[in-house]
C-alpha positions as CSV (number, residue, x, y, z in Angstrom):
1,X,0.0,0.0,0.0
2,X,1.4,3.4,-1.0
3,X,1.2,6.3,1.3
4,X,2.4,9.9,1.4
5,X,4.6,10.7,4.4
6,X,3.6,13.9,6.3
7,X,6.6,15.4,8.0
8,X,10.2,14.0,8.1
9,X,9.9,10.5,9.6
10,X,12.7,8.3,11.0
11,X,13.0,4.7,9.7
12,X,14.4,2.2,12.2
13,X,16.3,-1.0,11.5
14,X,14.0,-3.0,13.7
15,X,10.6,-2.3,15.3
16,X,12.4,-1.0,18.4
17,X,13.8,2.5,19.0
18,X,17.0,0.9,20.5
19,X,18.2,-0.7,17.3
20,X,19.3,2.5,15.5
21,X,18.0,4.3,12.5
22,X,18.0,3.1,8.9
23,X,17.3,6.5,7.4
24,X,14.8,9.3,7.1
25,X,11.7,9.6,4.9
26,X,11.4,13.2,3.9
27,X,8.2,15.1,4.0
28,X,6.1,14.3,0.9
29,X,7.8,11.1,0.2
30,X,5.6,8.4,-1.4
31,X,6.5,5.0,0.0
32,X,5.4,1.5,-0.2
33,X,4.3,0.2,3.2
34,X,3.8,-3.4,4.4
35,X,2.1,-4.9,7.4
36,X,1.7,-3.7,10.9
37,X,3.9,-5.0,13.7
38,X,3.4,-4.8,17.4
39,X,6.5,-5.0,19.7
40,X,7.0,-4.0,23.3
41,X,3.4,-2.6,23.3
42,X,4.4,-0.2,20.4
43,X,2.9,-0.2,16.9
44,X,5.1,-0.2,13.9
45,X,4.7,-0.3,10.1
46,X,7.0,-2.0,7.7
47,X,8.7,0.1,5.0
48,X,9.1,-1.8,1.7
49,X,12.0,-1.2,-0.7
50,X,12.9,-3.4,-3.6
51,X,10.2,-5.8,-2.6
52,X,11.8,-6.3,0.8
53,X,11.3,-4.9,4.3
54,X,13.8,-2.1,4.5
55,X,12.9,-0.8,7.9
56,X,10.1,0.3,10.3
57,X,8.3,3.5,11.1
58,X,6.3,4.3,14.1
59,X,2.6,3.4,13.9
60,X,1.9,7.0,15.0
61,X,3.5,8.4,11.8
62,X,1.2,10.7,9.9
63,X,0.3,9.2,6.5
64,X,-2.0,10.0,3.6
65,X,-3.8,7.3,1.7
66,X,-3.4,7.7,-2.1
67,X,-6.8,6.2,-2.6
68,X,-8.5,9.0,-0.7
69,X,-7.8,11.9,-3.0
70,X,-9.8,15.1,-3.4
71,X,-10.3,16.8,-6.7
72,X,-10.0,20.5,-7.4
73,X,-13.5,21.6,-8.5
74,X,-12.8,25.1,-9.9
75,X,-10.9,26.4,-12.9
76,X,-7.6,26.8,-11.0
77,X,-6.2,27.3,-7.5
78,X,-2.9,28.5,-6.2
79,X,-1.0,26.5,-3.5
80,X,1.1,28.7,-1.3
81,X,4.3,28.0,0.7
82,X,2.6,29.1,3.9
83,X,-1.0,29.9,4.9
84,X,-0.8,33.4,3.6
85,X,-1.6,34.7,0.1
86,X,1.4,37.0,0.3
87,X,3.7,34.0,0.5
88,X,5.3,32.4,-2.6
89,X,3.1,30.3,-4.9
90,X,4.3,26.7,-4.8
91,X,2.2,25.4,-7.6
92,X,-1.0,26.2,-9.6
93,X,-3.6,23.4,-9.8
94,X,-6.2,23.0,-12.5
95,X,-9.7,21.6,-12.3
96,X,-9.8,17.9,-11.4
97,X,-6.2,17.8,-10.3
98,X,-5.8,15.3,-7.4
99,X,-4.7,16.5,-4.0
100,X,-4.6,15.1,-0.5
101,X,-5.6,17.1,2.6
102,X,-3.2,16.7,5.6
103,X,-4.8,19.1,8.0
104,X,-6.9,22.3,8.4
105,X,-5.1,25.3,9.9
106,X,-6.2,28.8,10.9
107,X,-4.1,31.9,10.1
108,X,-5.2,35.5,10.5
109,X,-8.8,34.5,11.1
110,X,-8.8,32.6,7.8
111,X,-9.0,28.8,7.2
112,X,-6.5,26.9,5.1
113,X,-5.8,23.3,4.1
114,X,-2.3,21.9,4.1
115,X,-2.2,19.7,1.0
116,X,0.0,17.3,-0.9
117,X,-0.3,16.2,-4.5
118,X,0.5,12.9,-6.2
119,X,4.1,14.0,-6.5
120,X,4.5,14.7,-2.8
121,X,4.6,18.5,-3.3
122,X,3.0,20.2,-0.3
123,X,1.5,23.7,0.2
124,X,-1.5,25.5,1.5
125,X,-4.8,26.3,-0.3
126,X,-7.7,28.4,1.0
127,X,-10.3,26.3,2.7
128,X,-13.0,28.0,0.6
129,X,-11.6,26.4,-2.5
130,X,-14.3,24.3,-4.3
131,X,-13.3,20.6,-3.9
132,X,-14.9,17.3,-4.9
133,X,-14.4,14.3,-2.8
134,X,-13.5,11.0,-4.3
135,X,-16.1,9.5,-2.0
136,X,-19.0,11.1,-4.0
137,X,-20.1,7.6,-4.9
138,X,-21.9,7.5,-1.6
139,X,-24.2,10.4,-2.6
140,X,-27.3,10.6,-4.8
141,X,-27.4,13.6,-7.1
142,X,-30.0,15.5,-9.1
143,X,-29.2,16.9,-12.5
144,X,-29.6,20.7,-12.3
145,X,-28.8,21.7,-15.9
146,X,-31.2,21.5,-18.8
147,X,-29.9,18.1,-20.1
148,X,-26.9,15.9,-20.4
149,X,-26.0,13.1,-22.7
150,X,-25.1,9.6,-21.4
151,X,-22.3,7.7,-23.2
152,X,-21.5,4.0,-23.2
153,X,-17.8,4.9,-22.7
154,X,-16.0,7.9,-21.1
155,X,-15.6,9.5,-24.5
156,X,-17.8,12.0,-26.3
157,X,-17.1,10.2,-29.6
158,X,-18.6,7.0,-28.2
159,X,-22.3,6.0,-28.6
160,X,-24.9,8.1,-26.9
161,X,-27.2,5.7,-25.0
162,X,-29.5,8.2,-23.2
163,X,-30.3,11.8,-22.5
164,X,-31.2,12.9,-19.0
165,X,-33.1,16.1,-18.1
166,X,-33.2,18.5,-15.2
167,X,-34.3,16.9,-11.9
168,X,-33.2,13.4,-13.0
169,X,-31.8,11.3,-10.1
170,X,-28.3,10.1,-10.7
171,X,-26.1,7.7,-8.7
172,X,-22.4,8.2,-9.3
173,X,-20.6,4.8,-9.1
174,X,-17.1,5.9,-10.0
175,X,-15.3,9.1,-10.9
176,X,-12.5,8.7,-13.4
177,X,-10.3,10.6,-15.9
178,X,-9.9,10.0,-19.6
179,X,-6.5,10.0,-21.4
180,X,-6.7,13.8,-21.9
181,X,-7.2,14.4,-18.1
182,X,-10.9,15.2,-18.4
183,X,-13.1,14.1,-15.5
184,X,-16.0,11.6,-16.1
185,X,-18.6,10.1,-13.9
186,X,-19.7,6.5,-14.3
187,X,-23.4,6.7,-13.3
188,X,-26.4,4.5,-12.6
189,X,-30.0,5.5,-13.3
190,X,-33.3,3.7,-13.7
191,X,-32.5,3.1,-17.4
192,X,-29.1,1.6,-16.8
193,X,-25.4,2.6,-16.5
194,X,-23.3,4.9,-18.6
195,X,-20.9,7.9,-18.4
196,X,-21.4,11.6,-18.2
197,X,-18.9,14.4,-18.5
198,X,-17.5,15.7,-15.2
199,X,-18.5,19.3,-15.9
200,X,-22.2,18.3,-15.5
201,X,-24.0,20.4,-12.9
202,X,-25.2,18.2,-10.1
203,X,-26.7,18.8,-6.7
204,X,-27.2,16.6,-3.7
205,X,-30.5,14.9,-4.3
206,X,-32.0,15.6,-0.8
207,X,-31.0,19.2,-1.1
208,X,-32.6,19.4,-4.5
209,X,-35.9,17.9,-3.2
210,X,-36.0,20.4,-0.3
211,X,-35.4,23.3,-2.7
212,X,-38.1,22.1,-5.0
213,X,-40.6,21.7,-2.1
214,X,-39.8,25.2,-0.9
215,X,-40.3,26.5,-4.5
216,X,-43.6,24.7,-4.8
217,X,-44.8,26.2,-1.5
218,X,-43.9,29.7,-2.7
219,X,-45.7,29.1,-6.0
220,X,-48.8,28.0,-4.1
221,X,-48.9,31.4,-2.3
222,X,-48.7,33.4,-5.6
223,X,-51.9,34.5,-7.2
224,X,-52.7,32.9,-10.5
225,X,-52.5,36.2,-12.4
226,X,-49.1,37.1,-10.9
227,X,-47.8,33.6,-11.5
228,X,-49.0,33.9,-15.1
229,X,-47.0,37.1,-15.6
230,X,-43.9,35.7,-13.8
231,X,-44.0,32.6,-16.0
232,X,-44.7,34.2,-19.3
233,X,-43.1,37.6,-18.9
234,X,-40.7,37.2,-21.8
235,X,-43.5,36.0,-24.1
236,X,-45.7,38.8,-23.0
237,X,-42.9,41.3,-23.8
238,X,-42.3,39.8,-27.2
239,X,-46.1,39.8,-28.1
240,X,-46.4,43.4,-26.9
241,X,-43.6,44.5,-29.3
242,X,-45.3,42.6,-32.1
243,X,-48.7,44.1,-31.3
244,X,-47.5,47.7,-31.0
245,X,-45.5,47.2,-34.3
246,X,-48.5,45.9,-36.1
247,X,-50.7,48.8,-34.8
248,X,-48.1,51.3,-36.0
249,X,-47.8,49.6,-39.4
250,X,-51.6,49.5,-39.8
251,X,-51.8,53.2,-38.8
252,X,-49.0,53.9,-41.3
253,X,-50.9,52.1,-44.0
254,X,-54.1,54.1,-43.3
255,X,-52.1,57.3,-43.4
256,X,-50.4,56.0,-46.6
257,X,-46.9,56.1,-45.1
258,X,-44.4,53.5,-43.8
259,X,-43.7,53.5,-40.1
260,X,-40.0,52.7,-39.5
261,X,-40.7,52.5,-35.8
262,X,-43.5,50.0,-36.4
263,X,-41.2,47.8,-38.6
264,X,-38.5,47.9,-36.0
265,X,-40.8,46.9,-33.1
266,X,-42.4,44.2,-35.2
267,X,-39.1,42.7,-36.1
268,X,-37.8,43.0,-32.6
269,X,-40.9,41.3,-31.2
270,X,-40.7,38.4,-33.7
271,X,-37.0,37.9,-33.0
272,X,-37.6,38.0,-29.2
273,X,-40.5,35.5,-29.6
274,X,-38.5,33.1,-31.7
275,X,-35.5,33.2,-29.4
276,X,-37.6,32.6,-26.4
277,X,-39.6,29.8,-27.8
278,X,-37.0,28.1,-29.9
279,X,-33.7,28.2,-28.1
280,X,-34.4,25.6,-25.4
281,X,-36.2,23.2,-27.8
282,X,-33.4,23.6,-30.4
283,X,-30.8,23.0,-27.7
284,X,-32.6,19.8,-26.5
285,X,-33.0,18.6,-30.1
286,X,-29.2,19.1,-30.8
287,X,-28.3,17.3,-27.6
288,X,-30.4,14.4,-28.5
289,X,-28.7,13.9,-31.9
């Protein structure tokens, strides 16, 4: 089992402090560890080197499991040498880069995470950074974007096997990256299994249901007339432009003149109407193809 060493850690020849040191594992070292050993009421862990037991470290050593990574879930984030944005930037991480959190620290009334990456490089990132746990498989999600295609492989050139719409319940069974480093989610739904791109907008399903219930309660308290205007405000605006434009054109025809204002309002109304009514349906149609 591979682990990241947190802090310089002494390696002993035998599972006993009295037998001398074999060496030191430096902070951020990624090492192969073996089994646990108990001797003289002390816990020890084997350090493996060249497929052999090279030495022993204390069972109290601080280690990070390489299987429990956290993904950066924003465009980029800077890692600093110390928990201070004025300190040197150690490394810039991009979305879906893997990191491991060692501890949470406070500095100048601000929270930070001390992190390591898969290369053992350590630094500090702001605790308000958007992160995505590798344990997301334990959570049910709701789709909160208009739609998303489901593929039979983690590749947009593979076959599309389904198209899900807003509110659909999704269970993530495995997060993974493709050869280009793009994040994908292997998912399970009522219709089967497949893959969706990692940039899909999802929300905890329980939270989504609560929000929908709150929205439904608010809608129930709105008068039908007000609800109508709130729902169809853009359509009403477009139809108003068309109506006024037609009136001006009719008036211009009666007066035997052309109303440029009427032409403009009519055209603007028609364009607004078409955009409002057609965009979502066109988008859905394209996504289904």
